[in-house]
C-alpha positions in Angstrom: -6.1 -16.8 -0.6 -9.8 -15.8 0.3 -12.5 -15.4 -2.3 -13.5 -12.3 -1.5 -9.5 -11.3 -1.8 -9.9 -12.4 -5.7 -12.9 -11.2 -6.0 -11.7 -7.2 -5.4 -9.3 -7.7 -8.0 -12.1 -9.4 -10.7 -14.5 -6.8 -9.6 -12.1 -3.8 -9.7 -13.7 -0.8 -10.9 -11.8 0.0 -13.3 -10.7 -3.2 -14.5 -6.8 -3.8 -14.2 -5.1 -7.2 -15.4 -3.6 -9.0 -13.1 -1.3 -12.2 -12.3 -1.8 -15.1 -10.4 1.2 -16.7 -8.4 0.7 -20.5 -7.7 2.9 -22.0 -4.7 4.0 -24.3 -8.0 5.6 -21.6 -9.5 2.7 -21.8 -12.4 1.3 -18.3 -13.3 -2.2 -17.3 -14.6 -2.6 -14.0 -16.8 -6.3 -12.5 -16.2 -6.6 -10.0 -18.6 -10.6 -9.7 -18.4 -13.0 -10.4 -15.7 -14.9 -12.4 -17.7 -11.8 -15.1 -17.6 -12.4 -16.1 -13.8 -15.3 -17.3 -11.4 -14.7 -17.5 -8.4 -16.0 -20.3 -5.7 -15.5 -21.0 -1.9 -12.3 -23.3 -1.9 -10.9 -22.8 -6.0 -11.6 -20.5 -8.8 -11.9 -21.5 -12.7 -9.8 -19.7 -15.4 -10.9 -19.6 -18.7 -8.8 -19.8 -21.3 -10.4 -17.7 -24.3 -10.4 -18.9 -28.0 -10.5 -15.0 -29.3 -11.8 -11.6 -28.0 -15.2 -12.9 -27.7 -16.1 -13.9 -23.7 -18.9 -15.8 -24.7 -16.4 -18.9 -26.0 -13.8 -20.5 -24.3 -11.4 -23.2 -25.6 -10.0 -24.4 -22.2 -10.3 -23.9 -18.4 -7.9 -24.5 -15.1 -9.4 -25.1 -11.6 -7.3 -23.6 -9.0 -7.6 -24.0 -5.3 -7.6 -20.9 -3.2 -4.9 -22.5 -0.7 -2.5 -22.9 -3.4 -2.4 -19.5 -4.4 0.9 -17.6 -3.0 0.2 -14.1 -4.5 -1.4 -11.5 -6.7 0.1 -8.6 -9.0 -0.9 -5.9 -11.4 0.2 -6.8 -14.7 1.8 -3.3 -16.4 0.0 -2.2 -19.3 2.0 -3.1 -22.6 4.3 -0.5 -24.4 3.1 0.2 -27.9 
């Protein structure tokens, strides 16, 4: 997956939450564009403490070559 492909999801207007599927089977749910920083070879996925985008608890670094696919998350039914 290329950095430009990831950025299309992150910069979409309006933003739609999406799930990153890794070749290992691991997934990452991206619910806000502020959760992701895109680099040339990898992305950083931040785990937020709360609804505040200024404070994160942890992060994962994911290689772009290891991303298998991306799918949009369905809105939750209330």
